[in-house]
N, C-alpha and C positions, 0 to 999 in steps of 0.2 A: 817351243824349241824349234830352232832352224835347220835346215837341211840342204847339203852343199854338194855340189857334183865333184868336188875334187878334194883332195888332201890339203893342196896348196890353198885353195879358195877357203877351207874351213880355218887353216892357221892365220891367213890374212884377216878375216873378218874376226878371230878370237884376239890377236893382236889390235885391231881396232878398237875393240871393247876393253882394253886394258890387260889383257893376259900377255904381258911384255917379256916374261922370264922364260927360259927353257929348262925344263926338267928332265932329268935322265934317272933311268933305273939303275940301281945298285943291287946287289944281292939282296940285303937285308932293309932298304930303305929309298927313298927319292932322294937325288941330289940336285940342288940349284946353287949357283955361284957358291961352290966348295961348302955350302951348307947339306947337312943331313936332315931329312924329314921321315921320321917313322910313321907307321899307318895311322897312328892317333893326331898327328900334327898337320893332317891337311885334310879337305873335303874335294870330293870331285864335283864339279859346279854343272859341267858340260859334257856331253861323250857322243862323238860321231863315228859311226863305223861305215869301212867302206870295202866291197868285197871286189876283187879282180875277177874281171868278166874271162878273162883267159888264161890269165896267170896267176895261181895262188900266192905267189910271191908279192903281188900287189895288194893283198889283205891288209889293212892297217885300222888302228883305232886311235883317235886324237881325243886326247882328254883336256880339258879346261880344269886348272886346278888353283883351289885358294888354300893357302897355308894359314894356319893361326896367327903366324906373323904379319898377315896381310901380303904376302908375296902371291901375286897371281901369275900363272904362266901355263906352258902347255907341255904335254907329254906326248909322243906319237910313238906307239909299239904296233907290232906286228900281232897276229893272232894265229892260231893252229900251230903248223909246225915253225913258223918264222917268228912266236913268240919268245922273248927272252926270258932267262931263269929268273926268278925272284923268289922271296920270302913269301910264306905262306900268308902272312898278315896283310901284306900289300897286295898281292894277287887276289884275296877274297874281295878286297876293296875296289881294285879295279873291275874284276869281272861281274860285281853285283852290278855296277853300272852301267855294264856294256850289253848287258841282255836286253 
């Protein structure tokens, strides 16, 4: 597994390795290009966690995601108090890999 100094470096390296799409969190699923992905529709291939040295708002997790339909992309989410609300099934899948 790779280690990166910054979120932007992790994103750029994932893109260079084919994770070209952007995933976004919705309340009950992930969304990419207007397509909805439930928890069973994707796998998390890579996870990178970044902790803010001075500002907790700088805490982020970068996920490399592959869907069952072959879509490869990136999801960036905060954690702690800056994490977005999501369905339990999505949260469990993301949290298991982020530990």
